N, C-alpha and C positions, 0 to 999 in steps of 0.2 A: 291533167290528172283528174280523171273522173271515174273513180273506182267504186264509190258507193259504200254502204255499210258492209263490214266484213263479219260474217257469222262465226268465224274461227278466231276472232281477235283474242278471246279469253281462252283459258285452258279447256273449258267445256264448249261444245258447239251450242250457240244461241241463235236460232233463226230469227230473222226480222219478223216481229209480230204481224199478224194478218187480220184484217177485218173480214166480215162475211161478204160484204158487197164488192162491187167492181171498183178498181182503183187504177190510176195512172202512176206507174212507178218511175220515180225520177232520181237517178243516182247523181251524187255530187262528190267532191273530194272528201272521203272518210265519213260520209253520212248519206242517208237515203230518205226520201219523202214519198209516202204513199198518199197521193192526192185523190180525195173523193170528188169526182167531177160534179155530182149532183149537189153537194154542199159547198163546193168551190174552196174547200179548206182541207188541210191534211187530216187523215184519220190515224196516221202513224208516222213518226219520225224515229230514226235510229242513228246514233253516232258512236264512233269509237274514239276514246280519249286515252292518250298515253301521257299520264301526268308527269312522268319523269322527263318527257321531251317537249313539254309545252313551251311555246315561244310568246314573248311579249310583243305582239305585232300591233303596230299603230292602226287605229281604226280607219278603214277605207272601204269603199263600196257604196253604191246607191241602190235603193229598192227598185226592182225591175221585174217584169213578167218573164216567165220562162218560155222561150220559143218552142220548146218541145211539147207543150200542152196548149190547147186552144185558149185564147184570152178569156172567153166566156166561162171557162172552167176554173178560173183563178179569181180570188178576191183581190182585186187590184187597187190602184190609188183612189178611185172614187169612193170606196168604202170608208176610207180614213180621212177624207177631206172635210174640213170645217166642223169638227166635232171633238169630243173628248176621248176618242179611241186612240190607243197606241198600236203601232205595228209590233206585236209581241213576237220576238224570236222564239221559235220552238227549239231548234238546235241553236244554242247560244253561240254568239260570234266567236268566242275564244276556244270553244270545245274542240273543233277539228284543227286548230292552229298549232300543230306540233311537228317536230322533225326539221327537215331542211327549210330554210327561211323562205325561199320562193314558194315551196309547196304549202307552207303554213299560211302565207299571205293569200295564195289562191283559194285555199280552203275557207279562210275567214270571209273573204269577199263573196264566196258562193252562198253564204248564209243569208244574203240580202235578196234572194229570189222570193217573190211573193208566195209561192207554195210553202215556204218555211215561216210564214207569218200567220198570226191569228189575232183577231181583235180583242184587246184587253183594255179595261177601263183605266184611264190615266190616273196618275198619282201614286207615288211610292210611299208605302208605310212599312211598319215592321213586318207585317205578314208577307208583303210582296218581296221585300228584301230577303226574308227567310226562304221563300220559294226560289229565288235566284241563286241563293247560296247553298242549296241542298247538294248540288253536284260537287262543289268544292269540299263540302263536309264529308261526302262519301270518298272522294279522292284522298283526303287526309287520312281517313280510316284505313284505306287500302295501301298506305305507305309500307305496311309491314309485309306486303307481298310484292307485286311488281308494278304497282301504281297504274294498272290498266283497268278502265271502267267502260262499260257500254251503257248508254242511257237512251231511253225511249220516252218520248214526250208527244202529246197531242191534246187537242180539245176533245171533250166528250161531246159527240155530235148527237145531242138529245132532241127528241120531238118537241120538248117544251121550250127550246131556245127561241127567243123572240125574233121576228122577221125585221130586217132593216136593210134597205138599199140592195135588194136582190139576194141577200144571204140571210142566214140565221146566226145571231151572235151567240157563241157558246157561253154557257153559264158556269161550266166547270172544265178544268184541265187536269190531266193525269200525267204522272211521271214515274217511271220504274228505272232504278239503277241496279246494275249487276256487276259483280267483281269476283275475283278469285279469293274465296275465303279459306280458312285453315282446313276445313273439311270438304272443300270443293266449291262448286258454284254457289254464290250467295246473292240475294237480291232483296230489295225492299221497294215499296210503292207509296206514292203520295198523291193526294188529290187537293186541288185548289178550287175554292168556290168564290166566284165573283158576283153571285146573284144579287147581293145587296147594293152593288154598284151599277147595275145595268137597268135602265128604265127607258124604254123607247115609246112609252105611251104618248108623249108629247115631243118626240124627237130628241129627248135628252139622253145622254149616254152615261152620265155620272149623276146618280140620284142624290140630291141635297137633303139633309147633310150627308157627307160621305160615310158610307158604311165601311165595312172592313173586308179585305181579302182574308178568307179563312183557309188555313192550310192544315191538312190532316195526314198522318201516317196511317195507311190502311192496308188490310190484306190484299195481296195482288189478285186473288181470285175475285174480290169485289170490283176491282178495276176492270178485269176481263168482262165481268157481267155488265157493268155500267156502260162501258165503251163498246161492247160487242166485238172485242178483239181477242184473237187466240194468242195468248202469251206463252204458250208452250212450256218449256222447262222452267221458266221463271216462277211459275206458280209453286212448283215443288221446292224451289230454292229459297222461298220467302222466309226471312228471318222472323217474321211475325207469325209464322205457322206453328211454331213451338208454343205450347200452352204457357210455359214459364216466361215467355217474352212479352206478354201483354196482359194488363188487367182487364181489358175490354177490346172489342173488335176494331174500333177506330180511336186514334189518339189525336186530339187537336193540339197543334204545336204553337207555342208562343215564342220559342227561340230554338236555335240549333241544338242546344243542350238537351232538349226534349226528345230528340231523335234517337231511336234505338236501332243499332246496327248488328246486334248479336243477341 
């Protein structure tokens, strides 16, 4: 089962976002990765999540290169060896794990291909746990409809990202979640900043003392500009686009209770 991201998964058609540059498109079960071969990292990932049919699948799978892309186009095991970098799942392991048990298991194991990983500074704290919980929070909010959510996640591949072992370590990551709202397509965007935790000046990847992962809820149009990605109808569906929805353009989040979804 290798069907990739489905743009018709929600009531409204939501195309997979596209960067301006050339990419290698890699479909997996229920999600797709657009690999930037020059950066050796994903510029876009998109996954369909059916919250009503999620399975509790035991963790299985080992990180491996995808044979459909050249090895030199992927940030593989050498990037993560003997340092404080985590292989950060872009599409979370559990997100495509729904429906039939065998299909769910195959989909979760597919999240362990290296194109779906990006280097993140090690160490969980409140902000990083918040980042990982955002999709669950949106799923819970969507329970009043049909519990279907499409999520797009990737690093911001910026020119200021520091060089390390043949790649550039992303300092920021973006995430956009979309669902069927009461008035049609609804979406919201988030940005995570790990700049304070990355220091390659002396080969160190976690700057002492540990800084903080900072997570923001931001207008989707700002994500499109920062990441150089065409987010299509998601910009117009942004819940932060309504003036009454926000006191300012960016909201730094301390907990999931700070997230605004309407």
